[in-house]
SEFI-671248 format. One line per field, with one value per residue: x negated, y, z negated of N, C-alpha, C in turn. Coordinates in Angstrom, 2 decimals, decimal comma. Example, Ala and Ser with C-alpha at 12.3 -4.5 7.8 and 13.67 -1.06 7.14 Angstrom:
2
n.xx	-13,19_-12,85
n.yy	-5,69_-2,25
n.zz	-7,80_-7,08
ca.xx	-12,30_-13,67
ca.yy	-4,50_-1,06
ca.zz	-7,80_-7,14
c.xx	-13,20_-12,90
c.yy	-3,30_0,03
c.zz	-7,80_-7,87
//
This chain:
313
n.xx	19,86_20,20_17,58_16,26_15,05_15,20_15,85_15,78_16,42_17,64_20,03_22,41_21,77_21,37_23,63_24,22_21,93_21,91_24,33_23,80_21,90_23,39_25,20_23,68_21,85_18,53_16,09_13,31_11,55_11,48_11,70_10,84_10,78_7,75_6,79_7,75_6,97_8,98_11,24_10,52_8,12_6,95_6,81_5,72_7,92_9,66_11,61_15,17_15,81_13,42_13,17_15,42_14,78_12,45_13,46_14,64_12,48_11,35_9,32_7,95_7,47_5,97_5,53_4,09_4,41_5,92_5,14_2,28_1,19_-0,32_1,60_3,53_2,26_2,30_5,06_5,50_4,42_6,26_9,24_12,05_15,63_17,22_17,33_18,33_19,30_19,81_20,20_17,39_15,46_13,43_12,36_12,48_9,86_9,71_8,69_9,30_12,07_12,55_11,78_13,47_15,57_18,33_18,61_18,71_20,50_22,41_23,69_25,70_26,70_29,09_31,80_30,93_31,02_30,67_28,73_25,95_22,69_20,76_22,30_25,11_27,23_27,13_27,80_30,38_31,86_31,24_32,35_34,97_36,37_38,99_38,68_36,19_33,75_32,35_30,07_28,94_26,33_24,53_21,00_19,07_16,54_17,16_18,51_20,95_22,58_23,42_25,49_28,75_29,63_31,34_33,74_35,07_37,41_37,74_39,58_38,69_39,03_40,47_39,12_36,69_33,09_29,75_28,33_30,34_31,42_29,24_28,97_31,39_31,20_28,93_29,75_31,79_30,28_28,79_30,89_32,00_29,83_29,24_31,59_31,58_29,20_28,98_30,54_29,21_26,63_27,27_27,86_30,40_31,38_32,13_30,15_30,84_30,45_29,42_31,36_30,09_30,90_32,01_30,08_28,47_26,21_24,32_21,99_19,26_19,80_19,03_17,02_18,13_20,81_21,65_22,11_24,65_26,85_28,70_30,42_31,77_34,88_36,80_37,56_35,71_33,34_33,84_33,94_31,31_29,98_30,89_30,05_27,34_26,71_25,80_23,27_21,56_22,32_24,22_23,58_23,62_22,61_22,13_21,26_18,70_18,27_18,60_21,58_22,81_25,54_28,00_30,67_33,92_36,99_39,53_41,19_44,59_44,85_44,46_42,18_40,80_38,24_34,67_32,88_31,37_31,67_32,34_35,49_37,05_36,38_36,46_37,08_37,31_37,34_35,93_35,87_35,32_35,07_35,56_34,97_37,39_39,25_39,71_39,57_37,38_37,21_34,85_33,86_31,94_28,54_25,01_22,64_19,37_16,83_18,53_20,98_23,84_26,75_30,04_32,50_33,47_31,50_29,32_30,12_30,21_27,62_24,94_26,30_27,57_27,30_28,27_30,11_33,14_33,05_30,34_27,85_27,27_24,66
n.yy	69,09_67,04_66,19_63,44_61,50_58,10_55,80_52,59_49,08_46,26_44,01_45,41_48,05_48,21_48,50_51,16_52,61_51,94_53,15_55,89_56,30_55,64_57,74_59,83_61,13_62,20_60,10_60,45_58,89_55,67_54,37_51,64_48,67_46,71_43,84_40,59_37,41_34,61_31,92_28,32_27,85_30,24_32,22_35,17_37,79_40,31_43,10_43,46_46,09_47,00_45,29_46,12_48,82_48,65_47,55_49,74_51,23_52,91_54,85_53,10_52,93_51,39_51,58_50,20_51,46_54,53_56,98_59,04_57,82_57,06_56,95_58,67_61,10_61,15_61,43_63,92_65,53_65,76_67,35_67,15_67,59_66,34_63,73_60,40_57,81_54,33_51,79_51,59_51,07_52,25_55,02_58,43_60,74_64,06_66,00_65,00_64,92_67,60_68,29_68,15_70,41_70,34_68,78_65,65_62,64_59,87_56,64_54,80_51,70_51,69_52,94_55,64_57,51_54,89_51,99_52,80_52,16_49,18_46,89_47,11_45,86_43,17_43,36_44,42_42,30_40,18_41,19_40,99_43,05_44,79_46,45_48,12_50,23_52,83_55,43_58,56_60,62_63,51_63,48_63,37_63,81_61,60_58,47_57,70_59,86_62,15_64,83_64,11_63,65_62,35_59,68_56,37_53,75_50,14_47,03_44,23_41,07_37,93_35,82_36,87_37,26_38,22_38,33_38,65_41,07_42,83_42,92_44,15_46,60_47,73_48,35_50,10_52,10_53,06_54,07_56,05_57,76_58,71_60,05_62,17_63,57_65,66_67,81_68,14_68,97_71,39_72,80_72,58_70,99_70,68_69,76_67,39_67,20_64,32_62,60_62,43_61,04_58,75_57,14_54,11_51,29_49,22_47,24_45,47_42,00_39,63_36,68_35,30_35,90_34,34_31,78_29,54_29,92_27,80_28,32_30,59_31,88_30,10_31,81_33,93_32,55_31,65_34,14_34,88_32,99_33,59_36,18_36,01_34,88_35,08_35,29_35,90_33,32_31,38_28,93_25,62_22,99_19,46_16,77_17,88_18,54_20,91_22,37_24,37_26,49_26,99_27,38_27,68_27,06_28,33_26,35_25,51_23,92_23,03_22,36_20,46_19,73_20,08_22,97_22,74_20,05_17,30_16,77_15,66_13,41_12,60_11,31_13,59_15,59_17,58_18,55_20,91_21,54_24,70_27,75_28,85_26,90_26,63_25,54_24,72_24,08_22,65_23,33_23,50_22,64_22,98_20,78_20,26_20,34_19,72_20,54_22,82_21,37_20,28_19,44_16,77_15,59_15,87_14,29_11,80_11,32_12,59_12,97_10,56_8,87_10,19_10,63_10,95_12,92_13,34_15,99_19,34_21,73
n.zz	21,76_18,91_16,79_15,03_12,21_11,55_8,94_7,76_7,03_6,84_8,52_8,15_8,73_11,47_13,42_12,84_13,54_16,31_17,05_16,70_18,69_20,96_20,94_21,74_20,08_19,39_18,45_16,68_15,23_13,67_10,49_8,54_6,45_5,86_7,90_6,72_5,12_5,92_5,19_4,89_6,16_5,93_7,90_9,40_9,68_11,45_10,16_10,79_11,73_12,85_15,06_16,54_16,99_18,55_20,86_21,93_22,51_20,58_18,28_15,62_12,17_9,36_6,36_3,37_0,94_0,95_-0,20_-0,28_1,95_5,18_7,10_6,10_6,51_9,28_9,71_8,56_10,42_12,37_13,75_12,72_12,88_11,12_8,64_8,54_6,47_5,82_3,84_3,39_1,35_-0,13_-2,20_-1,13_-0,75_-2,18_-0,48_2,03_2,00_2,10_4,63_7,10_9,00_8,65_6,45_4,53_4,81_3,52_4,21_2,32_0,90_-0,85_-2,89_-3,99_-7,07_-7,93_-8,31_-7,76_-6,45_-5,46_-4,77_-4,08_-2,66_-3,38_-6,14_-6,04_-4,93_-6,72_-9,06_-8,56_-7,29_-5,60_-3,46_-1,51_0,07_2,16_1,59_2,62_1,88_0,67_0,24_-2,72_-5,30_-6,95_-7,62_-5,33_-6,01_-4,78_-3,39_-2,09_1,28_3,04_2,91_2,86_2,34_2,32_2,19_0,06_0,94_-0,24_0,99_1,67_1,54_0,50_2,92_4,96_4,13_4,35_7,14_7,89_6,50_7,61_10,22_9,58_8,35_10,52_12,13_10,45_10,01_12,63_13,14_11,26_11,61_13,72_12,62_10,20_11,03_12,05_9,83_8,74_6,73_3,34_0,75_-1,86_-5,29_-7,21_-9,67_-12,72_-15,00_-14,04_-13,04_-12,11_-11,96_-9,66_-9,83_-8,20_-7,51_-9,98_-10,65_-12,76_-12,56_-10,49_-11,37_-12,30_-15,01_-16,68_-18,73_-18,18_-16,80_-14,27_-12,21_-12,44_-11,88_-9,29_-7,98_-8,38_-6,81_-4,16_-4,14_-3,97_-1,61_1,80_0,66_-2,43_-3,06_-5,28_-7,86_-9,39_-11,64_-11,46_-13,28_-13,38_-10,74_-8,22_-7,02_-4,50_-4,46_-2,16_-1,37_-2,90_-4,75_-6,86_-9,11_-10,01_-12,14_-15,64_-18,36_-21,10_-21,32_-21,83_-20,68_-17,47_-17,13_-14,99_-13,82_-11,92_-9,39_-6,19_-2,84_-1,39_-3,20_-5,74_-8,88_-11,49_-14,95_-16,46_-18,34_-20,81_-20,38_-17,69_-14,20_-11,54_-8,10_-6,05_-2,76_-0,79_-0,61_-0,97_-1,29_-2,79_-0,39_1,70_4,27_4,43_3,14_3,71_1,24_1,44_2,99_1,33_-0,88_0,26_0,70_-0,73_-3,16_-3,80_-6,00_-8,17_-11,23_-13,10_-16,02_-16,15_-16,37_-15,21_-15,20
ca.xx	19,99_19,76_16,45_16,32_14,27_16,08_15,17_16,63_15,69_18,33_21,07_23,39_21,33_21,20_24,69_24,16_20,88_22,40_25,37_23,17_21,26_24,46_25,85_22,78_20,91_17,14_15,43_11,87_10,83_12,24_10,88_11,41_9,86_6,80_7,14_7,61_7,05_10,36_11,44_9,58_6,82_6,46_6,51_5,81_9,11_9,97_12,97_16,08_15,74_12,24_13,52_16,35_14,08_11,51_14,25_14,91_11,20_11,14_8,20_8,29_6,51_6,29_4,67_4,40_4,97_5,93_4,41_0,83_0,78_-0,63_2,88_4,17_1,61_2,84_6,42_5,43_4,01_7,42_10,14_13,43_16,75_17,95_16,93_19,45_18,87_20,85_19,59_15,96_14,82_12,40_12,66_11,83_9,16_10,39_8,22_10,01_13,46_12,60_11,29_14,43_16,31_19,70_18,61_18,64_21,75_22,32_24,90_25,63_27,80_30,01_32,60_30,26_29,84_30,63_27,69_24,68_21,64_20,38_23,13_26,52_28,20_27,12_28,53_31,80_32,48_31,09_33,24_36,37_37,01_39,96_38,24_34,90_33,76_31,10_29,92_27,83_26,00_23,26_19,98_18,36_15,49_17,76_19,09_22,35_23,27_23,71_26,88_29,45_30,03_32,47_33,93_36,23_37,55_38,33_39,89_37,93_40,02_40,08_38,20_35,44_31,90_28,81_28,01_31,42_31,58_28,16_29,29_32,47_30,74_27,99_30,52_32,47_29,28_28,53_32,07_32,15_28,71_29,39_32,74_31,35_27,96_29,13_30,99_28,14_25,56_27,77_28,14_31,84_31,74_31,75_29,76_31,60_29,62_29,91_31,83_29,09_31,54_32,46_28,92_28,05_25,00_24,24_20,58_19,01_20,18_17,92_17,09_19,04_22,19_21,96_22,47_26,03_27,14_30,01_31,28_32,61_36,12_36,70_37,65_34,43_32,34_34,20_33,49_29,85_29,56_31,08_29,30_25,91_26,56_24,80_22,00_20,50_23,06_24,37_23,21_23,75_21,73_22,64_20,10_17,52_18,20_19,36_22,57_23,28_27,00_28,31_32,08_34,70_38,37_40,02_42,30_45,66_44,80_43,79_41,45_40,23_36,86_33,62_32,45_30,33_32,00_33,06_36,77_37,64_35,43_37,15_36,44_37,34_37,57_34,96_36,36_34,45_35,64_34,93_35,38_38,79_40,10_39,99_38,97_36,91_37,02_33,73_34,25_30,75_27,34_23,73_21,72_17,95_16,28_19,57_21,74_25,13_27,63_31,42_32,54_33,62_30,19_28,48_30,55_29,91_26,17_24,18_27,12_28,39_27,18_28,80_31,21_33,86_32,44_28,98_27,85_26,40_24,03
ca.yy	67,72_66,89_65,28_62,87_60,33_57,08_54,94_51,47_47,82_45,00_43,97_46,46_49,33_48,15_49,18_52,60_53,10_51,81_54,14_57,21_56,34_55,65_59,06_60,82_61,75_61,88_59,48_60,71_57,77_54,75_53,91_50,42_47,92_45,86_42,44_39,74_35,96_34,12_30,49_27,38_27,98_31,58_32,89_36,62_38,14_41,74_43,40_43,67_47,45_47,08_44,61_46,99_50,03_48,34_47,36_51,09_51,88_53,97_54,79_52,39_53,04_50,39_51,73_49,40_52,51_55,75_58,05_59,14_56,92_57,69_57,06_59,90_62,21_61,16_61,97_65,34_66,27_65,83_68,48_66,65_68,37_65,53_62,37_59,51_56,54_53,32_50,59_51,62_50,28_53,00_56,41_59,37_61,82_65,36_66,74_64,48_65,38_69,03_68,50_68,44_71,66_70,09_67,94_64,19_62,04_58,43_55,83_53,88_50,74_51,63_54,14_56,39_57,18_53,49_51,14_53,32_51,14_48,38_45,73_47,49_44,93_42,00_43,60_44,60_40,98_39,41_41,72_40,78_44,29_44,65_47,26_48,80_51,18_53,49_56,84_59,30_61,64_64,20_62,83_64,15_63,02_60,75_57,38_57,72_60,85_63,36_65,23_63,29_64,32_61,61_58,41_55,61_52,46_48,98_45,99_42,99_40,00_36,76_34,94_37,57_37,09_39,31_38,38_39,23_42,46_43,60_43,14_45,15_47,89_48,27_48,96_51,25_53,14_53,63_54,85_57,22_58,68_59,38_60,97_63,36_64,27_66,95_68,84_68,37_69,73_72,76_73,41_72,63_70,08_71,14_68,61_67,24_66,57_63,08_62,69_61,70_60,16_57,54_56,47_52,76_50,92_47,87_46,91_44,27_40,74_38,93_35,22_34,82_36,08_33,33_30,52_29,46_29,64_27,16_28,83_31,64_31,37_29,64_32,98_34,64_31,75_31,72_35,45_34,85_32,19_34,34_37,42_35,75_34,16_34,04_35,45_34,88_32,06_30,87_27,51_24,89_21,81_18,15_15,93_18,69_18,79_22,13_22,44_25,70_26,45_27,83_27,70_27,15_27,52_28,27_25,40_25,88_22,99_23,41_21,22_20,60_19,26_21,07_23,62_22,04_18,63_16,87_16,22_14,88_13,06_11,76_11,33_14,96_16,51_17,64_19,62_21,13_22,32_26,00_28,39_29,20_25,80_26,73_24,49_25,17_23,05_22,96_22,95_23,41_22,57_22,75_20,12_20,51_19,65_19,41_21,66_23,06_20,23_20,31_18,60_15,35_15,13_15,78_13,16_10,56_11,19_12,89_12,89_9,34_8,18_11,03_10,06_11,84_12,98_13,86_17,45_20,26_22,72
ca.zz	21,23_17,52_16,60_13,68_11,76_10,99_7,97_7,37_7,09_7,14_9,57_7,86_9,31_12,93_14,17_12,58_14,43_17,69_17,27_16,85_20,01_21,95_20,93_22,32_19,15_19,71_17,30_16,79_14,61_12,81_9,36_7,98_5,59_6,58_8,20_5,53_5,34_5,78_5,35_4,30_6,81_5,61_9,16_9,30_10,44_11,39_9,72_11,92_12,27_13,72_16,31_17,28_17,40_19,62_22,08_22,46_22,77_19,60_17,37_14,38_11,08_8,34_5,17_2,18_0,09_1,74_-0,88_-0,07_3,04_6,48_7,80_5,64_7,21_10,64_9,66_8,22_11,62_13,25_13,48_12,82_12,35_10,14_8,30_8,21_5,90_5,61_3,26_3,68_0,31_-0,85_-2,47_-0,24_-1,45_-2,10_0,70_3,19_1,88_2,43_5,99_8,18_8,89_8,21_5,27_4,63_4,36_3,33_4,38_1,18_0,98_-1,99_-3,09_-5,04_-7,88_-8,35_-7,74_-7,28_-6,54_-4,32_-4,45_-4,33_-2,08_-4,25_-7,39_-5,74_-4,76_-7,96_-10,08_-8,17_-6,85_-4,51_-2,34_-1,54_1,17_2,54_1,24_3,21_0,89_0,76_-0,56_-3,73_-5,97_-7,96_-6,84_-4,88_-6,84_-4,03_-3,15_-1,11_2,52_3,60_2,21_3,36_1,66_3,01_1,21_-0,03_1,00_-1,04_1,73_1,96_0,72_0,75_4,33_5,75_3,74_4,95_8,55_7,98_5,99_8,57_11,30_8,99_8,16_11,85_12,54_9,59_10,27_13,92_13,05_10,44_11,93_14,41_11,68_9,22_11,65_12,27_8,54_8,49_5,64_1,99_-0,08_-3,11_-6,33_-7,80_-11,05_-13,50_-15,99_-13,35_-12,46_-12,51_-11,22_-9,08_-9,62_-7,39_-8,16_-10,62_-10,56_-13,80_-12,10_-9,49_-12,03_-12,80_-16,41_-16,62_-19,81_-17,63_-16,22_-12,88_-11,33_-12,48_-11,19_-7,87_-7,49_-8,37_-5,65_-2,91_-4,27_-3,75_-0,34_2,09_-0,05_-2,56_-3,26_-6,64_-7,96_-10,63_-11,61_-11,85_-13,61_-13,06_-9,30_-7,93_-5,95_-4,19_-4,30_-1,01_-1,34_-4,03_-4,91_-8,23_-9,23_-10,94_-13,26_-16,88_-18,92_-22,44_-21,25_-22,03_-19,44_-16,71_-17,00_-13,79_-14,27_-10,82_-8,33_-5,20_-1,53_-0,86_-4,32_-6,84_-9,73_-12,65_-16,05_-16,68_-19,58_-21,03_-19,94_-16,26_-13,36_-10,24_-7,09_-5,17_-1,40_0,06_-1,45_-0,30_-2,22_-2,53_0,77_2,68_4,80_3,79_3,35_3,23_0,05_1,78_3,45_0,14_-1,72_0,97_0,81_-1,95_-4,37_-3,84_-7,30_-9,24_-12,01_-14,02_-17,34_-16,04_-16,54_-14,47_-16,10
c.xx	19,44_18,68_16,49_15,31_15,27_15,27_16,14_15,87_16,53_19,32_22,10_23,05_21,40_22,34_24,66_23,09_21,35_23,44_24,81_22,55_22,33_25,13_24,92_21,88_19,50_16,45_13,92_11,04_11,81_11,29_11,58_10,38_8,89_7,38_6,88_7,62_8,47_10,37_10,34_8,18_6,21_6,01_6,71_6,90_9,40_11,38_13,86_16,01_14,53_12,54_14,41_15,63_13,14_12,24_14,54_13,62_10,87_9,86_8,65_7,14_6,93_5,38_5,08_5,01_4,83_5,08_2,91_0,32_0,41_0,64_3,64_3,56_2,08_4,22_6,40_5,00_5,15_8,31_11,60_14,44_17,37_17,21_18,19_18,87_20,07_20,17_18,11_15,17_13,68_12,92_11,90_11,12_9,85_9,96_8,95_11,48_13,60_12,23_12,36_15,25_17,69_19,77_18,51_19,93_21,60_23,69_24,83_26,88_28,55_30,80_31,99_31,24_29,78_29,53_26,58_23,64_21,57_21,28_24,62_27,54_28,27_27,98_30,02_32,50_32,40_32,05_34,71_37,10_37,94_39,58_36,83_34,91_32,38_31,18_28,75_27,57_24,71_22,26_19,29_17,33_16,04_18,58_20,59_23,20_23,68_25,19_27,46_29,91_31,26_32,54_35,16_36,24_38,09_38,60_38,84_38,96_39,54_39,06_36,85_34,31_30,95_28,50_29,08_31,62_30,47_28,46_30,35_31,99_29,72_28,71_31,28_31,50_28,93_29,66_32,17_31,06_28,90_30,57_32,36_30,13_28,15_29,57_29,90_27,05_25,97_28,14_29,60_32,30_31,24_31,41_30,50_30,71_30,26_30,33_30,94_29,72_31,97_31,30_28,75_26,93_25,05_22,77_20,43_19,30_18,94_18,09_18,06_20,49_22,60_22,46_23,89_26,04_28,57_30,93_32,12_33,88_35,90_36,76_36,34_33,35_32,59_33,72_31,97_29,35_29,73_30,33_27,81_25,67_26,70_23,44_22,25_21,03_23,03_24,01_23,56_22,77_22,47_21,43_18,81_17,29_19,11_20,34_22,90_24,77_27,42_29,76_32,84_36,13_38,76_41,25_43,35_45,67_44,17_43,15_41,01_38,78_35,87_33,21_31,27_30,63_32,74_34,36_37,51_36,58_36,15_36,43_36,37_37,51_36,43_35,33_35,56_35,20_34,85_35,42_36,86_39,75_40,43_39,19_38,58_36,71_35,89_34,06_33,08_29,51_26,11_22,78_20,27_17,47_17,27_20,18_23,03_26,08_29,04_31,55_32,72_32,30_29,26_28,82_30,30_28,40_25,50_25,00_27,91_28,33_27,73_29,98_31,86_33,20_31,00_29,02_26,86_25,86_23,67
c.yy	67,65_65,82_64,74_61,77_59,37_56,15_53,85_50,17_46,62_45,10_45,07_47,75_49,37_48,82_50,70_53,24_53,06_52,88_55,54_57,36_56,43_57,02_60,17_61,55_61,29_61,36_59,60_59,54_56,95_54,23_52,72_49,72_47,09_44,49_41,60_38,27_35,47_32,60_29,64_27,51_29,36_32,33_34,39_37,11_39,64_41,97_43,69_45,06_47,62_46,46_45,51_48,22_49,78_48,07_48,70_51,86_53,00_53,76_54,14_52,51_52,11_50,52_50,78_50,29_53,82_56,86_57,92_58,22_57,72_57,86_58,32_61,11_62,31_61,80_63,47_66,18_66,43_67,02_68,02_67,68_67,67_64,24_61,59_58,21_55,62_52,05_50,50_50,84_50,96_54,41_57,30_60,46_63,16_66,15_66,29_64,91_66,82_69,31_68,88_69,71_71,46_69,13_66,45_63,61_60,52_57,78_54,72_53,01_50,58_52,92_54,91_57,33_55,74_52,75_51,90_52,19_50,24_47,22_46,02_46,50_43,66_42,22_43,78_43,26_40,18_39,89_41,59_42,03_44,02_45,48_47,75_49,77_51,73_54,95_57,42_60,50_62,34_63,52_63,82_63,23_62,26_59,72_57,54_58,74_62,10_63,62_64,42_64,14_63,67_60,24_57,72_54,23_51,40_47,91_44,88_41,87_38,79_35,86_35,60_37,14_38,24_39,45_39,05_40,71_43,34_43,91_44,23_46,54_48,53_48,99_50,19_52,41_53,83_54,56_56,15_58,24_59,44_60,34_62,27_64,17_65,59_68,08_69,16_69,26_71,17_73,45_73,49_71,71_70,65_69,92_68,61_66,55_65,28_63,32_61,81_60,73_58,83_56,73_55,06_52,34_49,47_47,55_45,65_43,01_40,05_37,42_34,66_34,92_35,03_32,03_30,58_29,17_29,10_27,57_30,02_31,02_30,95_30,82_33,73_33,87_31,75_33,04_35,53_34,11_32,98_35,67_37,25_34,97_35,12_34,25_36,19_33,47_31,59_29,39_26,95_23,72_20,58_17,24_16,58_18,91_19,97_21,91_23,92_25,61_27,48_28,27_27,04_27,67_27,39_27,36_25,94_24,97_23,64_22,16_21,52_20,12_20,41_21,68_22,89_20,58_18,36_16,21_15,49_14,67_12,11_11,81_12,74_16,00_16,41_18,84_19,68_21,95_23,60_26,57_28,69_28,14_25,80_25,70_25,08_23,97_23,48_22,47_22,93_23,55_22,40_22,11_20,43_19,68_19,30_20,69_21,86_21,92_20,54_19,25_17,12_14,77_14,93_14,54_11,81_10,31_11,38_12,64_11,60_8,61_9,00_10,35_11,14_11,77_13,44_15,40_18,12_21,28_24,00
c.zz	19,82_17,42_15,17_13,48_11,14_10,10_7,51_7,56_7,52_8,29_9,39_8,60_10,82_13,70_13,99_13,46_15,88_18,01_17,48_18,23_21,10_22,06_21,40_21,35_19,49_18,45_17,48_16,26_13,80_11,74_8,72_7,11_6,42_6,91_6,96_5,91_5,05_5,97_4,75_4,88_6,62_6,87_9,01_10,25_10,33_10,85_10,91_12,54_13,19_15,08_17,17_17,81_18,57_20,94_22,76_22,75_21,81_18,79_16,06_13,38_9,96_7,11_4,05_1,12_0,84_1,11_-0,65_1,05_4,29_7,29_7,38_6,34_8,65_10,67_9,41_9,41_12,62_12,87_13,62_12,34_11,16_9,86_7,96_7,66_5,72_5,13_3,60_2,64_-0,41_-1,14_-1,50_-1,06_-1,22_-0,87_1,96_3,17_2,32_3,89_7,00_7,92_8,29_7,01_5,57_4,08_4,35_3,54_3,34_1,13_-0,34_-2,03_-4,27_-5,74_-8,40_-7,58_-7,03_-7,37_-5,33_-3,94_-4,64_-3,79_-2,93_-5,50_-7,14_-5,61_-6,06_-9,05_-9,72_-7,75_-5,67_-3,29_-2,58_-0,38_1,44_2,11_2,01_2,32_1,24_-0,17_-1,48_-4,40_-7,17_-7,21_-6,60_-5,63_-6,09_-3,83_-1,99_0,08_3,14_2,93_2,76_2,73_2,61_1,95_1,21_-0,10_0,20_-0,34_2,03_1,03_1,06_2,24_5,16_5,40_4,31_6,41_8,70_7,57_6,93_9,71_10,80_8,80_9,47_12,27_11,76_9,85_11,57_13,94_12,36_10,87_12,68_13,48_10,66_9,81_11,93_10,96_8,17_7,35_4,32_1,14_-1,41_-4,15_-6,85_-9,25_-11,92_-14,50_-15,37_-12,77_-13,01_-11,57_-10,73_-8,79_-8,79_-8,19_-8,73_-10,44_-11,59_-13,37_-11,06_-10,12_-12,58_-14,29_-16,47_-17,75_-19,35_-17,04_-14,77_-11,91_-11,29_-11,74_-9,68_-7,26_-7,43_-7,13_-4,36_-2,93_-4,08_-2,45_0,84_1,45_-1,36_-2,84_-4,72_-6,69_-9,34_-10,56_-12,09_-12,04_-13,11_-11,57_-8,98_-6,78_-5,73_-3,85_-3,25_-0,98_-2,47_-3,95_-6,37_-8,26_-10,20_-12,17_-14,49_-17,47_-20,35_-22,48_-21,43_-20,69_-18,79_-16,49_-15,68_-14,22_-13,16_-9,75_-7,37_-3,87_-0,95_-1,95_-5,33_-7,69_-11,02_-13,69_-16,25_-18,01_-19,61_-20,51_-18,47_-15,47_-12,00_-9,33_-6,16_-3,76_-0,42_-0,83_-0,55_-1,31_-1,84_-1,34_1,85_3,23_4,03_4,16_2,86_2,14_0,38_2,28_2,25_-0,68_-1,04_1,11_-0,53_-3,21_-4,54_-5,18_-8,46_-9,94_-12,88_-15,38_-17,32_-16,06_-15,60_-15,45_-15,32
//
């Protein structure tokens, strides 16, 4: 039986861990991020991988930083055949990469060498890509730069957002990993180096990227909104009050109004002028202190005093 260490943190990682267990791989330990405060009440909450691992009765380690930690010493005392990571969120020390007999591999949610880094799904949607996928690669001491072992693409549909893509990519990652692992462990897969000239990066989303710039085109803003939902969520401000924008549609209309100007306010319509004369229709909004509201609910409540000509910032 192949023995392995699994390393992952968010919901994306859970089906991959479950799949390895279901296929009979022996998981010696699961490494994940520490519990974090969540929500308004800042309730200390375990990461999804910890919850899944404890259901299976597995050893769970949660180092704040893996390097020079007591948890690293625990891992170094194990004798794994393989390390599998999937959205773990930390770099692995070289001593740990060298520990397993069969090496360390990573399940990454992009078609490498495109979108190395921590937010590949967000960038794929925000940039309006027509497809993304999963890459399984060997791990090296450089971010997402290892040789490719297997790769598979799926389309990004117009109705998709980050949440729906994460769900699809997680299941794809599980499927692809379980398909390729037997051949990999038997040395039947020839790793393929990444083409360095095609490398691009997807650093973690900054707070500045969450704010809507109405000078962009309606298409770019629409992609930003779906590319940041359900987290961290794009926003705009009206009279210094923050609105989180949950859903939108690109209108076929054109306008000469300044970007950010409300050009239509009705019982079921709220349209905003964007850059290049384009128009965006807002279809779901989360005002400060409220839940997510369909546009008719918003306009009958918080937005009932809005008028054409007012501006969003």
